[in-house]
KEVOMAR-938897 format. One record per atom (N, C-alpha, C, CB): z, y negated, x negated; residue number from 1. Coordinates in steps of 0.2 Angstrom, whole numbers, always signed. Each point is the difference from the previous one (the first is absolute). Glycine has a CB too. Layout:
BEGIN
Z | Y | X | NUM
...
***
This chain:
BEGIN
+261 | +13 | -43 | 1
-3 | -5 | +3 | 1
-6 | -3 | -5 | 1
+11 | -3 | +7 | 1
-10 | +5 | -12 | 2
-6 | -3 | -8 | 2
-8 | +7 | +2 | 2
+13 | -4 | -14 | 2
-9 | +7 | +19 | 3
-4 | +5 | +1 | 3
-5 | -3 | +6 | 3
+10 | +10 | -5 | 3
-7 | -14 | +10 | 4
-5 | -2 | +6 | 4
-3 | -5 | -3 | 4
+5 | +2 | +9 | 4
-5 | -5 | -14 | 5
-1 | -7 | -4 | 5
-6 | +1 | -1 | 5
+9 | -1 | -5 | 5
-10 | +9 | +0 | 6
-5 | +3 | -4 | 6
-2 | +2 | +6 | 6
+5 | +3 | -12 | 6
-6 | -1 | +15 | 7
-3 | +5 | +7 | 7
-5 | -6 | +3 | 7
+11 | +8 | +3 | 7
-8 | -14 | -1 | 8
-4 | -6 | +2 | 8
-4 | -3 | -5 | 8
+8 | -1 | +6 | 8
-5 | +0 | -10 | 9
-6 | -3 | -5 | 9
-6 | +4 | -2 | 9
+9 | -5 | -5 | 9
-9 | +14 | +5 | 10
-5 | +4 | +1 | 10
-6 | +0 | +4 | 10
+9 | +4 | -2 | 10
-3 | -7 | +9 | 11
-5 | +0 | +5 | 11
-4 | -5 | +1 | 11
+8 | +5 | +4 | 11
-5 | -11 | -9 | 12
-5 | -5 | +0 | 12
-6 | +0 | -4 | 12
+8 | -4 | +3 | 12
-6 | +7 | -9 | 13
-6 | +1 | -4 | 13
-5 | +7 | +3 | 13
+7 | -6 | -12 | 13
-6 | +8 | +18 | 14
-5 | +3 | +3 | 14
-4 | +0 | +5 | 14
+5 | +3 | -5 | 14
-1 | -10 | +6 | 15
-5 | -3 | +7 | 15
-8 | -1 | -2 | 15
+11 | -8 | +5 | 15
-14 | +9 | -1 | 16
-8 | +1 | +0 | 16
-2 | -9 | -1 | 16
-2 | +14 | +10 | 16
-4 | -15 | -13 | 17
-1 | -11 | +0 | 17
-2 | +0 | +7 | 17
-7 | -5 | -14 | 17
+7 | +0 | +16 | 18
-1 | -3 | +6 | 18
-8 | +1 | +1 | 18
+9 | -9 | -2 | 18
-14 | +11 | +7 | 19
-5 | +0 | +2 | 19
-6 | -7 | -2 | 19
+8 | +8 | +8 | 19
-12 | -4 | -11 | 20
-5 | -7 | -1 | 20
-1 | -6 | +5 | 20
-5 | +7 | -6 | 20
+5 | -11 | +7 | 21
-2 | -6 | +3 | 21
-5 | +3 | +6 | 21
+1 | -9 | -11 | 21
-7 | +9 | +7 | 22
-7 | +2 | +2 | 22
+0 | +6 | +5 | 22
-3 | -4 | -11 | 22
+9 | +10 | +10 | 23
+1 | +5 | +4 | 23
+5 | -1 | +6 | 23
-3 | +6 | -9 | 23
+2 | -11 | +11 | 24
+6 | -3 | +6 | 24
-4 | -1 | +5 | 24
+8 | -6 | -7 | 24
-16 | +3 | +7 | 25
-3 | -3 | +5 | 25
+0 | +6 | +6 | 25
-8 | -10 | -9 | 25
+8 | +8 | +16 | 26
-1 | +5 | +3 | 26
-6 | +2 | +1 | 26
+7 | -3 | +3 | 26
-8 | +9 | -1 | 27
-7 | +2 | +1 | 27
-5 | -3 | +5 | 27
+6 | +8 | -5 | 27
-12 | -9 | +3 | 28
-4 | -3 | +5 | 28
-7 | +3 | +2 | 28
+7 | -10 | -3 | 28
-9 | +12 | +6 | 29
-6 | +6 | +1 | 29
-6 | -5 | -2 | 29
+6 | +8 | +11 | 29
-10 | -3 | -14 | 30
-6 | -3 | -6 | 30
-5 | -3 | +6 | 30
+1 | +12 | -13 | 30
-5 | -18 | +10 | 31
-4 | -4 | +4 | 31
-6 | +6 | +4 | 31
+3 | -12 | -9 | 31
-4 | +17 | +1 | 32
-5 | +4 | +4 | 32
+3 | +6 | +2 | 32
-10 | -4 | -5 | 32
+10 | +7 | +11 | 33
+3 | +6 | -1 | 33
-2 | +6 | +1 | 33
+7 | -7 | +3 | 33
-6 | +11 | -4 | 34
-4 | +8 | -2 | 34
-5 | +1 | +6 | 34
+11 | +6 | -8 | 34
-15 | -1 | +8 | 35
-5 | +3 | +4 | 35
+6 | +3 | +6 | 35
-11 | +4 | -12 | 35
+11 | -6 | +18 | 36
+5 | +2 | +5 | 36
-3 | +1 | +4 | 36
+8 | -6 | -2 | 36
-12 | +14 | +5 | 37
-3 | -2 | +6 | 37
+2 | +1 | +7 | 37
-8 | +2 | -7 | 37
+5 | -5 | +11 | 38
+2 | -1 | +6 | 38
+2 | +5 | +7 | 38
-7 | -9 | -6 | 38
+10 | +8 | +9 | 39
+2 | +7 | +6 | 39
-3 | +4 | +3 | 39
+6 | -5 | +1 | 39
-15 | +2 | +0 | 40
-5 | +4 | +1 | 40
-5 | +2 | -6 | 40
+2 | -6 | +11 | 40
+1 | +7 | -15 | 41
-3 | +2 | -6 | 41
-2 | +7 | -1 | 41
+7 | -8 | -3 | 41
-11 | +11 | +3 | 42
-3 | +8 | +0 | 42
-1 | +1 | +6 | 42
+6 | +6 | -9 | 42
-3 | -10 | +15 | 43
-2 | +2 | +8 | 43
-6 | -2 | +2 | 43
+10 | +0 | +2 | 43
-13 | -7 | -5 | 44
-6 | -1 | +4 | 44
-5 | +5 | -2 | 44
+3 | -13 | +1 | 44
-8 | +12 | +5 | 45
-6 | +6 | -3 | 45
-3 | -2 | -5 | 45
-3 | +5 | +10 | 45
+0 | -1 | -12 | 46
-6 | -1 | -4 | 46
-7 | -2 | +2 | 46
+6 | +7 | -5 | 46
-7 | -11 | +2 | 47
-7 | -5 | +1 | 47
-6 | +5 | +0 | 47
+5 | -11 | -7 | 47
-11 | +12 | +8 | 48
-5 | +0 | -1 | 48
-2 | +9 | +1 | 48
+3 | -13 | -8 | 48
-6 | +16 | +5 | 49
-2 | +9 | +0 | 49
+10 | +2 | +0 | 49
-17 | +3 | -10 | 49
+19 | -4 | +12 | 50
+6 | +3 | +1 | 50
+0 | +7 | +3 | 50
+3 | -11 | -1 | 50
-7 | +13 | +5 | 51
+2 | +7 | +5 | 51
-2 | +4 | -5 | 51
-2 | -3 | +12 | 51
-1 | +2 | -18 | 52
-3 | +6 | -3 | 52
+6 | +3 | -7 | 52
-15 | -6 | +4 | 52
+12 | +11 | -6 | 53
+6 | +2 | -4 | 53
+0 | -3 | -10 | 53
-2 | +12 | +11 | 53
+4 | -17 | -8 | 54
-1 | -5 | -9 | 54
+3 | +3 | -6 | 54
+1 | -11 | +6 | 54
+3 | +13 | -6 | 55
+5 | +3 | -5 | 55
+0 | +7 | -1 | 55
+7 | -9 | +3 | 55
-7 | +10 | -11 | 56
-2 | +8 | +1 | 56
+9 | +3 | -2 | 56
-17 | +1 | -7 | 56
+18 | +2 | +10 | 57
+7 | +6 | -1 | 57
+2 | -1 | -8 | 57
-4 | +10 | +9 | 57
+10 | -10 | -10 | 58
+4 | +1 | -5 | 58
-4 | +8 | -2 | 58
+11 | -8 | +4 | 58
-11 | +9 | -12 | 59
-1 | +6 | -2 | 59
+4 | +5 | +2 | 59
-3 | -5 | -9 | 59
+2 | +9 | +10 | 60
+8 | +4 | -1 | 60
-2 | +6 | -5 | 60
+6 | -2 | +13 | 60
-12 | +3 | -18 | 61
+1 | +5 | -5 | 61
-5 | -4 | -6 | 61
+1 | +12 | +9 | 61
+2 | -10 | -15 | 62
-5 | -6 | -6 | 62
-7 | +1 | +2 | 62
+7 | +2 | -12 | 62
-10 | -5 | +8 | 63
-6 | -1 | +0 | 63
-4 | +0 | -7 | 63
+2 | -4 | +10 | 63
-5 | +10 | -12 | 64
-3 | +0 | -5 | 64
-7 | -4 | -2 | 64
+6 | +9 | +2 | 64
-4 | -10 | -10 | 65
-5 | -5 | -1 | 65
-7 | +0 | +1 | 65
+8 | +0 | -7 | 65
-10 | +5 | +8 | 66
-6 | +2 | +1 | 66
-4 | -1 | +6 | 66
+3 | +8 | -7 | 66
+3 | -8 | +11 | 67
+0 | -1 | +7 | 67
+3 | -8 | +3 | 67
+1 | +14 | +0 | 67
-2 | -17 | -5 | 68
+1 | -7 | +1 | 68
-4 | -5 | +3 | 68
+6 | +3 | -7 | 68
-6 | -6 | +12 | 69
-6 | -4 | +3 | 69
+1 | -6 | +1 | 69
-4 | +8 | +4 | 69
+13 | -11 | -2 | 70
+2 | -6 | +2 | 70
+8 | -1 | -2 | 70
-9 | +0 | +10 | 70
+10 | -3 | -7 | 71
+8 | -2 | -2 | 71
+5 | +5 | +1 | 71
-2 | -12 | +3 | 71
+8 | +15 | -8 | 72
+4 | +4 | +2 | 72
+4 | -2 | +4 | 72
-1 | +6 | -8 | 72
+2 | -13 | +10 | 73
+6 | +0 | +5 | 73
-4 | -2 | +7 | 73
+10 | -6 | -9 | 73
-7 | +5 | +14 | 74
-1 | -1 | +8 | 74
-1 | -7 | +0 | 74
+5 | +10 | +5 | 74
-10 | -12 | -3 | 75
+0 | -6 | +1 | 75
+4 | -5 | +5 | 75
-8 | +4 | -3 | 75
+11 | -8 | +1 | 76
+4 | -3 | +3 | 76
+0 | -4 | +9 | 76
+1 | +0 | -13 | 76
+4 | +0 | +14 | 77
+1 | +0 | +8 | 77
-2 | -9 | -1 | 77
+12 | +13 | +4 | 77
-13 | -15 | +2 | 78
-1 | -6 | +3 | 78
+6 | -4 | -1 | 78
-9 | +4 | +7 | 78
+14 | -1 | -8 | 79
+8 | -4 | +0 | 79
+1 | +2 | -7 | 79
+7 | +1 | +13 | 79
-9 | +4 | -16 | 80
+2 | -1 | -7 | 80
-3 | -4 | -5 | 80
+3 | +8 | +4 | 80
-10 | -11 | -1 | 81
-2 | -4 | -3 | 81
-1 | -7 | +1 | 81
-3 | +10 | -3 | 81
+5 | -11 | +10 | 82
+3 | -7 | +1 | 82
+6 | -3 | -1 | 82
-7 | +3 | +5 | 82
+11 | +3 | -7 | 83
+7 | -3 | -3 | 83
-1 | +1 | -10 | 83
+10 | +5 | +15 | 83
-15 | -1 | -19 | 84
+1 | -3 | -5 | 84
-6 | -4 | +0 | 84
+7 | +8 | -6 | 84
-11 | -13 | +10 | 85
-2 | -5 | -1 | 85
+6 | -6 | +1 | 85
-11 | +6 | +3 | 85
+15 | -3 | +1 | 86
+5 | -8 | +1 | 86
+4 | +1 | -4 | 86
+1 | -1 | +12 | 86
+1 | +7 | -18 | 87
+5 | -1 | -5 | 87
-4 | -2 | -5 | 87
+9 | +9 | +3 | 87
-14 | -10 | -5 | 88
-3 | -3 | -5 | 88
-1 | -6 | +2 | 88
-4 | +9 | -4 | 88
+2 | -12 | +11 | 89
-1 | -7 | +1 | 89
+7 | -3 | -3 | 89
-9 | +1 | +11 | 89
+15 | +3 | -9 | 90
+5 | -4 | -1 | 90
+1 | -3 | -7 | 90
+4 | +6 | +10 | 90
-4 | -1 | -14 | 91
+0 | -1 | -8 | 91
-5 | -3 | -1 | 91
+5 | +9 | -3 | 91
-11 | -11 | +5 | 92
-5 | -3 | -2 | 92
+4 | -9 | +2 | 92
-12 | +11 | +3 | 92
+14 | -11 | +4 | 93
+6 | -7 | +0 | 93
+3 | -2 | -2 | 93
+0 | +1 | +5 | 93
+6 | +3 | -8 | 94
+6 | -1 | -2 | 94
-1 | -1 | -11 | 94
+6 | +9 | +15 | 94
-11 | -7 | -15 | 95
-5 | +0 | -6 | 95
-2 | -7 | -3 | 95
-6 | +10 | +5 | 95
+3 | -13 | +1 | 96
-4 | -7 | +1 | 96
+6 | -5 | +1 | 96
-11 | +5 | +6 | 96
+15 | -4 | -3 | 97
+8 | -3 | +0 | 97
+4 | -1 | -7 | 97
+1 | +6 | +12 | 97
-4 | -1 | -15 | 98
+5 | +1 | -6 | 98
-1 | -10 | -5 | 98
-2 | +19 | +0 | 98
+7 | -20 | -4 | 99
-1 | -5 | -4 | 99
-4 | +3 | -6 | 99
+11 | -6 | +4 | 99
-13 | +1 | -10 | 100
-4 | +2 | -5 | 100
+5 | +5 | -5 | 100
-8 | -11 | +2 | 100
+15 | +9 | -2 | 101
+5 | +3 | -3 | 101
+2 | +9 | -1 | 101
+3 | -12 | +3 | 101
-5 | +13 | +5 | 102
+2 | +6 | +3 | 102
-4 | +5 | -4 | 102
+2 | -6 | +13 | 102
+4 | +13 | -14 | 103
-1 | +4 | -5 | 103
+3 | +2 | -5 | 103
-5 | -4 | +3 | 103
+2 | +9 | -7 | 104
+2 | +1 | -6 | 104
-4 | -4 | -7 | 104
+3 | +12 | +7 | 104
+4 | -14 | -11 | 105
-2 | -5 | -5 | 105
+3 | +3 | -7 | 105
-1 | -11 | +10 | 105
-2 | +7 | -16 | 106
+4 | +3 | -6 | 106
-1 | -7 | -5 | 106
-3 | +16 | +2 | 106
+9 | -18 | -5 | 107
+2 | -4 | -4 | 107
-2 | +2 | -7 | 107
+8 | -3 | +10 | 107
-15 | +1 | -13 | 108
-1 | +2 | -7 | 108
+0 | -5 | -5 | 108
-6 | +9 | +4 | 108
+10 | -10 | -10 | 109
-1 | -6 | -4 | 109
-7 | +0 | -4 | 109
+13 | +0 | -1 | 109
-14 | -5 | -4 | 110
-6 | -1 | -3 | 110
-4 | +5 | -3 | 110
+6 | -9 | -2 | 110
-4 | +15 | -1 | 111
-1 | +5 | -4 | 111
-4 | +7 | +6 | 111
+11 | -5 | -9 | 111
-8 | +3 | +15 | 112
+0 | +6 | +7 | 112
+5 | +4 | +1 | 112
-11 | +1 | -1 | 112
+16 | +0 | -2 | 113
+5 | +4 | +0 | 113
+3 | -2 | +9 | 113
+1 | +0 | -15 | 113
+3 | +4 | +18 | 114
+3 | -1 | +5 | 114
+6 | +0 | -2 | 114
-6 | +3 | +7 | 114
+9 | -8 | -4 | 115
+7 | -5 | +1 | 115
+1 | +5 | +7 | 115
-2 | -16 | -5 | 115
+2 | +13 | +9 | 116
+2 | +1 | +8 | 116
-6 | +2 | +5 | 116
+10 | -8 | -2 | 116
-7 | +14 | +7 | 117
-4 | +4 | +5 | 117
+3 | -8 | +5 | 117
+0 | +18 | -3 | 117
-4 | -18 | +10 | 118
+2 | -3 | +5 | 118
-4 | +1 | +8 | 118
+4 | -8 | -10 | 118
+2 | +10 | +13 | 119
-3 | +0 | +7 | 119
+0 | -6 | +4 | 119
+4 | +10 | +0 | 119
-8 | -14 | +4 | 120
+1 | -5 | +2 | 120
-2 | +0 | +7 | 120
-1 | -5 | -10 | 120
+4 | +1 | +14 | 121
-3 | +0 | +7 | 121
+1 | -5 | +3 | 121
+1 | +9 | +1 | 121
-9 | -12 | +0 | 122
-2 | -7 | +2 | 122
-3 | -1 | +6 | 122
-2 | -2 | -11 | 122
+6 | -1 | +15 | 123
-1 | -1 | +7 | 123
-7 | -4 | +3 | 123
+13 | +1 | +0 | 123
-14 | -4 | -6 | 124
-4 | -5 | +2 | 124
+2 | -7 | +3 | 124
-5 | +9 | +1 | 124
+11 | -10 | +0 | 125
+3 | -9 | -1 | 125
+7 | +4 | -2 | 125
-7 | -11 | +11 | 125
+10 | +7 | -13 | 126
+8 | +0 | +0 | 126
+1 | +2 | -8 | 126
+2 | +5 | +13 | 126
+4 | -2 | -16 | 127
-1 | +1 | -6 | 127
+0 | +8 | -1 | 127
+6 | -12 | -2 | 127
-9 | +14 | -3 | 128
-1 | +5 | -3 | 128
+6 | +5 | -2 | 128
-11 | -8 | -2 | 128
+12 | +15 | +3 | 129
+5 | +4 | -2 | 129
-2 | +7 | -1 | 129
+9 | -8 | +6 | 129
-5 | +12 | -12 | 130
-1 | +4 | -3 | 130
+5 | +3 | -5 | 130
-10 | -5 | +3 | 130
+8 | +9 | -6 | 131
+4 | +1 | -7 | 131
-3 | +3 | -5 | 131
+10 | +1 | +5 | 131
-7 | -1 | -11 | 132
-3 | +1 | -6 | 132
+3 | +4 | -4 | 132
-4 | -9 | +0 | 132
+3 | +12 | -4 | 133
+4 | +6 | -4 | 133
-3 | -1 | -8 | 133
+2 | +10 | +11 | 133
+1 | -10 | -18 | 134
-2 | +0 | -4 | 134
+4 | +4 | -5 | 134
-6 | -9 | +5 | 134
+6 | +7 | -13 | 135
+5 | +3 | -3 | 135
+8 | +1 | +1 | 135
-8 | -2 | -5 | 135
+9 | -4 | +7 | 136
+8 | -3 | +1 | 136
+1 | +2 | +6 | 136
+1 | -10 | -8 | 136
-4 | +13 | +12 | 137
+3 | +1 | +7 | 137
-6 | -3 | +6 | 137
+13 | -1 | -6 | 137
-9 | +1 | +10 | 138
-4 | -2 | +8 | 138
+3 | -6 | +2 | 138
-3 | +13 | +5 | 138
-1 | -16 | +2 | 139
+2 | -4 | +3 | 139
-3 | -5 | +4 | 139
+6 | +2 | -8 | 139
-6 | -6 | +13 | 140
-2 | -3 | +6 | 140
-4 | -5 | -5 | 140
+11 | +2 | +11 | 140
-18 | -4 | -7 | 141
-3 | -3 | -1 | 141
-2 | -4 | +5 | 141
-1 | +8 | -8 | 141
+1 | -16 | +8 | 142
-3 | -5 | +4 | 142
-5 | -4 | -4 | 142
+11 | +1 | +7 | 142
-14 | -3 | -3 | 143
-5 | -6 | -2 | 143
-3 | -5 | +5 | 143
-3 | +7 | -9 | 143
+2 | -14 | +8 | 144
+1 | -6 | +5 | 144
-8 | -1 | -1 | 144
+13 | -6 | -2 | 144
-19 | +8 | -4 | 145
-5 | +0 | +0 | 145
-3 | -5 | -6 | 145
+2 | +4 | +12 | 145
+6 | -6 | -17 | 146
-4 | -3 | -5 | 146
+6 | +4 | -5 | 146
-8 | -12 | +5 | 146
+13 | +15 | -2 | 147
+7 | +4 | -5 | 147
+1 | +4 | +3 | 147
+7 | -8 | -4 | 147
-8 | +16 | -1 | 148
+2 | +6 | +1 | 148
+3 | +0 | -5 | 148
-6 | +5 | +6 | 148
+14 | -5 | -1 | 149
+7 | +4 | -1 | 149
+1 | +6 | +0 | 149
+3 | -8 | +4 | 149
+0 | +10 | -11 | 150
+1 | +8 | +2 | 150
+9 | +0 | -3 | 150
-16 | +7 | -2 | 150
+19 | -6 | +7 | 151
+7 | -1 | +2 | 151
+2 | +3 | -6 | 151
+0 | -1 | +12 | 151
+6 | +0 | -17 | 152
+2 | +2 | -4 | 152
-2 | +1 | -5 | 152
+3 | +1 | +5 | 152
-11 | -2 | -6 | 153
-3 | -1 | -7 | 153
-2 | -8 | -3 | 153
-4 | +13 | +2 | 153
-1 | -16 | +1 | 154
-3 | -3 | -2 | 154
-5 | -5 | +9 | 154
+1 | +9 | -14 | 154
-5 | -13 | +10 | 155
-5 | -6 | +5 | 155
-6 | +3 | -4 | 155
+8 | -12 | +4 | 155
-13 | +11 | +0 | 156
-6 | -2 | -2 | 156
-4 | -3 | +5 | 156
+0 | +8 | -9 | 156
-4 | -14 | +4 | 157
-4 | -7 | +5 | 157
-7 | +4 | +0 | 157
+6 | -14 | -5 | 157
-8 | +13 | +12 | 158
-7 | +3 | +2 | 158
-3 | -6 | +0 | 158
+3 | +10 | +7 | 158
-10 | -7 | -9 | 159
-6 | -3 | -2 | 159
-7 | +4 | +0 | 159
+8 | -5 | -7 | 159
-11 | +5 | +16 | 160
-5 | +4 | +0 | 160
-4 | +0 | -6 | 160
+0 | -2 | +10 | 160
-3 | +10 | -10 | 161
-4 | +0 | -6 | 161
-5 | +7 | +1 | 161
+10 | -7 | -7 | 161
-17 | +4 | +10 | 162
-4 | +6 | +4 | 162
+4 | +5 | +5 | 162
-6 | +1 | -11 | 162
+6 | +5 | +9 | 163
+5 | +4 | +6 | 163
+6 | +0 | +0 | 163
-6 | +6 | +2 | 163
+10 | -7 | -8 | 164
+6 | -1 | -1 | 164
+2 | -7 | -1 | 164
+0 | +11 | -3 | 164
+7 | -9 | -2 | 165
+5 | -8 | +0 | 165
-1 | +0 | -7 | 165
+10 | -1 | +10 | 165
-8 | -3 | -13 | 166
+2 | -3 | -7 | 166
+6 | -5 | +0 | 166
-13 | +1 | -4 | 166
+18 | -1 | -2 | 167
+5 | -4 | +0 | 167
+4 | +0 | -6 | 167
-2 | +0 | +10 | 167
+8 | -1 | -9 | 168
+7 | +0 | -7 | 168
+1 | +2 | +4 | 168
+4 | -7 | -8 | 168
+1 | +13 | +4 | 169
+6 | +4 | +4 | 169
+6 | -2 | -5 | 169
-8 | +12 | +4 | 169
+13 | -15 | -1 | 170
+5 | -1 | -3 | 170
+4 | +3 | +2 | 170
-1 | -8 | -2 | 170
+4 | +12 | -4 | 171
+6 | +4 | +0 | 171
+6 | -1 | -3 | 171
-7 | +6 | +2 | 171
+13 | -6 | -2 | 172
+3 | -4 | -4 | 172
+0 | -4 | -4 | 172
+2 | +5 | +3 | 172
-4 | -10 | -1 | 173
-2 | -8 | -4 | 173
-8 | +3 | -4 | 173
+16 | -5 | -4 | 173
-17 | +11 | +5 | 174
-7 | +0 | -5 | 174
-8 | -2 | +4 | 174
+8 | +10 | -6 | 174
-13 | -13 | +5 | 175
-6 | +1 | +5 | 175
-4 | +3 | -4 | 175
+1 | -10 | +7 | 175
-3 | +13 | -4 | 176
-4 | +7 | -2 | 176
-8 | -2 | +4 | 176
+14 | +11 | +1 | 176
-20 | -11 | -3 | 177
-7 | +0 | +5 | 177
-2 | +8 | +1 | 177
-6 | -14 | -6 | 177
+5 | +13 | +12 | 178
+1 | +7 | +4 | 178
-6 | -2 | +5 | 178
+14 | +4 | +0 | 178
-16 | +2 | +4 | 179
-5 | +2 | +5 | 179
+3 | +2 | +5 | 179
-8 | +3 | -6 | 179
+7 | -1 | +13 | 180
+0 | +3 | +5 | 180
-6 | +4 | +2 | 180
+8 | -8 | +2 | 180
-8 | +13 | -2 | 181
-7 | +4 | +0 | 181
+3 | +4 | +5 | 181
-6 | -1 | -12 | 181
-1 | +5 | +15 | 182
-1 | +6 | +4 | 182
+1 | +5 | -2 | 182
-7 | -4 | +3 | 182
+13 | +8 | -5 | 183
-4 | +7 | -4 | 183
-5 | +5 | +2 | 183
+11 | +1 | -3 | 183
-13 | +1 | -2 | 184
-7 | +4 | +3 | 184
+2 | +7 | +5 | 184
-6 | -5 | -13 | 184
***
């Protein structure tokens, strides 16, 4: 009987922690969708001088440097050029919609020594979420715009300072002046 109790108790110790509340939100499609070509993409006829041979054939043999005249690669087709342009436009729109805390950050002390590395996702509205990594481990990071909470480690008050933020990081009741900067 004591073996069953020990087995049940060991099972309790091995249980995984509950998921973080921020990870329980249902997926929502992004406001700006990635580039998705339409059904007739690449099937519409080219406009202008489409009758001629506009594209060079792919190279079949190496070109020696002395014979080099133009690009080594063949010219992209209209479909390839339109797709690349669509992908670039979608990336630009996504970057424009991101909030000012979106990206990779570093918390440094007054001497410039790195205390924590962070990756934050700022959708532009609502809370900022992400993760932190430091000498004591790693965990989730959440910000409401005035406070950055490093779950399991501490919290930092946020005050805008140039291209970054500054504030006071409180760890185990000890305040420390720090800055939140973009790494080089």
